C-alpha positions, 0 to 999 in steps of 0.5 A: 552657847557653845564652848564658853557656855557649856558650864552655863547650860549645865548649871541651867539644867541643874537648876531646872532639875532642882526646881521640879526634883524630889530632894535638894542636891548636896549642901553644906548642912549635915543630916543632923542639922536638917533634922534639927531644922525640921523639928523646929519647923514642926514645932512652929506648925510649918508642917515639914513632915517627918524629921528624916534629914532629907530636904524634899518638897514637903520640907521645902514647903515648910521653909517657904511658909516659915520665910513668908511668916517671918518676912524673909526672902522666900526660896525654900532653902535653909539659909543661915539667915533662915536658920538663925531666925528659926532658932531664935525667940523671935521666930513667928509661927506659920499659922495664926498670922495677923491680918495685914495692915491697910487691908481694909475694914469690916467683913472681908476676905484678905489675900496676901500675894507675898505670904500666899495666905488668906484671912476671912475677917468678920465685921468687927475685925475678928479672924474667922479662918485663915490658911495657905493658898496657891495663886498667880500674881501675873493674872490677879492684880492687887486691889478690891473685888467683890464675890458674885457673878462676873461677865454673865457667869455664875458667882458660885458653882459647887462643882465647876470645871476648868477650861479643859474640862479635865479638872473639877474645881470644887466650891468655886466662888467667883470674885474677879472678872471673868473666871477668877475665883476661890476653889479647892485644889483641882481634882481630876474628874477621871480619878478624883485625885488632887493635882498636887498635895496640900502641903504646897499651899502657902508657898510659891512652889506652884502657880495656878492658871489664875484662880486661888487654890485652897484646901478642902476645909478652907474651900468650905469655909469660904463657900459658907462665908460668901453666901452674901456678897463679900469684899475681897482685898488682894494685897502684897503685904 
């Protein structure tokens, strides 16, 4: 890539910067339009943060959650299609989602890789808890699993470590061979800080090494729910 591809290189660089940067580059939306969208997202419990007219990571995460809840293409951008749905009477809230169809019956945990969301479902089908997650669909295949020991490793570890030994995986509950489980967003052993903010949960803005990251509160609910062997259904819907 030389003369004819300088623009391509420049564009690729811009895309990489936007992928990890703090705010969205120049766009067609005005400050007023962005603030309106942020307020609408917050009214639907999508957690956009302060309505400041800036499309930063938190607002982008809220757009991701809204798009997934409303079965829209997920890109984290306030596209015309996204805004039309956001302001319509058909807009679905980011929380209080229905359990995906064809995800099994009875007491189970259901994980949707499309929505980046999970549900703890009781024996009669009632939703005990639900919330956003971060996973890695390249490492975790769709299908049915059960919590418990895998490959000779303990099924439940209150404070597990990652392979590097630098991160604490609190409330680790194993369900897929050999090392995949649910746990709180990892924290550094050295300073106790999480590796990323909670607002990334429920989006595809981050990717785990293979496990399923959840909030601290959700990790305790899963820990309690899986005191007995529990079915886990991983779906795309």
